[in-house]
N, C-alpha and C positions, 0 to 999 in steps of 0.2 A: 424260817420256813412259813410261808403263808399256806395254810391249809384251810379248805372250805369243806364244812360238813351240813348235811341236812339232818336236822335234829327232829326226831318224832317224840312228841311229849310221852313221859312216862305213864303207865297205867296205874291209876290209884286203886281201882277195884275192877276185876274181871277175869278174863281167860285169854291166854296166849297159846295159840296153835302154831307150833314151830316145825320145820323139816317136812313140809309137806312138798311132794315133787311140784316144781313150778307149773307144769302142764295141768295140774289137778287142783289148783286153788279155786277156780270157778266152781268146779264140781263140789268142793268141800262146802262152798257157800249155798250150794243147792241141798246137799245131803243134811246139813244142819239147820235148813230153812232160815237162813240169816238175811236173805233179800227181802227188804222192806221193814226191817225191825228199826226201832227208834234210836237203839244205842249207838254210839260213834263206833265205827269200825274202821281199823287201819289194815291195809292190805299191802303187803310187798311180795312182788313177783321177780323172778330171776335174780335173787340175791345171792352173792357169793357164799359157798358153803364147802369148808375144808372136806367134810364127810361125803358130800353128794354132787359137788360142782355147783349146781344152781339149785335154789329152794325157794319156797314161798313160806309166808308167814301171815297170819291173821290175827289181829288183836281186837277183843271185843269188850268194850267198857261195860261194866255193870251187869254182865251176863256170867252165868254159871250153868254148868251142863251136868245132867245126870250121866253116869257111866255108860248106860245102854245107848244115850245119844252119841256120845263121843266114840264109841266102840265102832259105829257105822263108818267112821272115817277109815278105819283099818282096811276097808275094801279098796280105798284108792291111796291111801298114805300109810301102810302098816308100820313105817319107822317114825311116824309123827309123834312129836312130845307135846304134852299139854302142861302149862303152868298156870295155876291158879294164884291170882294176886290179890292180896287184900293190904290195905295202907302201904302201897308201893312196894310191897316185899312178896316174894314167891313163898306162899305158905304150903303148896303141896305140888308135887311134880306127879303126873300120871303117865303111865304107858297104856297104849292101846291093846285091846284084846279082841280077836277076830270073833264077831258074833257067828253063832252057829245058824242062824236065820235071819233073812232080811225080808221084811214085809212092807210093801208099799212104796218103796223108794227107787226101784229099779223096774226097767221095762223089758218084757221077755221079747227076745228078738225073733222068735218063731212067729211069722206071719199067721199061722194057722192056730195059734194058742188062743184058748178060750178068753184070756185075760184082754186080749187085743180086740174082742168083738162084745164082751158083756161088761157090764159094770161090776168087775170083780177086782178086788185088791190083789196085787201081785204078791207072790210068796216064794222064796227060794232058800235053799240049803247052800251053804257056802263050802266050797272045796279048795283047801289050801295045799298045793303041792310043793310048797317051799319058795319056788321061783315066781309062781304066778296064781292068782286066785280067780277062781270061776265060780259060777252060780248055777245050780241045778233047779230049773222051774219045777214047783210042786204040782203043776196041772199038766204040762205035756212032756215034763222030763228031759226038755233040752238043756244042754250044758253050754254056757256062754262065759266067755272071759270078761272079767269086769271092765275092762277098758272099752268093750263094745256096749255096755248096757248104761252107762252114764253119760 
């Protein structure tokens, strides 16, 4: 049997973000400020997943994250997994924890909110009702589902 495969090189050192909903891969790049960094990034979108149907994966060479940076991903990919790679081996597996507060990465959807008219950093409390995650604006108290703020 002749089988063709596309092989992506193994990661020597870095971080692998797996099980990201396929439609949120680009949002994940934004949340983690990965656009424009010098490290090699491998992105897979709409990959087959037994658990989720389709998923996304991001591999970042020579980049390691603090837990508070990674936990922001829980807003758009609560079931994502994080693998820390050193010398081609997984040395740590992390699960994401929903942050209690989100500062400066989301935009308030209320057109009258002060953050849309003044140079004020946005600030939200997270609301996790089990099925969906919403953000409560600290300034205008508008509640918005995360799928509408990123």
